[in-house]
C-alpha positions, 0 to 999 in steps of 0.5 A: 577285399585285398588285391593280391599282387603277383611276382613271377620269375625264374631263378638264374645261375647267379642266385643259385645257392642263395636262400629263397627269401634273399633271392626274392628280395633281390628281384623285388627290393621293395619287399623286406625280408621280414615281409617276405617271411610273412608271405611264406607263412601265409602260403604265398610262395610257390616254386614250380607250382608247389607251395613252400613255407621254408626259405632254404631249398637245395636247388633253385636254378631254373625254377619258377618262383611265384610270390603273391602278396598284398603290399601296395607300392 
């Protein structure tokens, strides 16, 4: 049985225009970009409750990002 960890945050103006994987890594530096890509591939990233499998989204400002992963830190 794997325990899923959840990271939830709202994108601020300073991160607007960045790739979502880079934003996630800046919020959670313990997660590598390659690991975050695997989380995307596994359907573990939502933006305002909608699943995303791509790292580039036109506008992230004020959107709620949720990342579910099983990395033990």
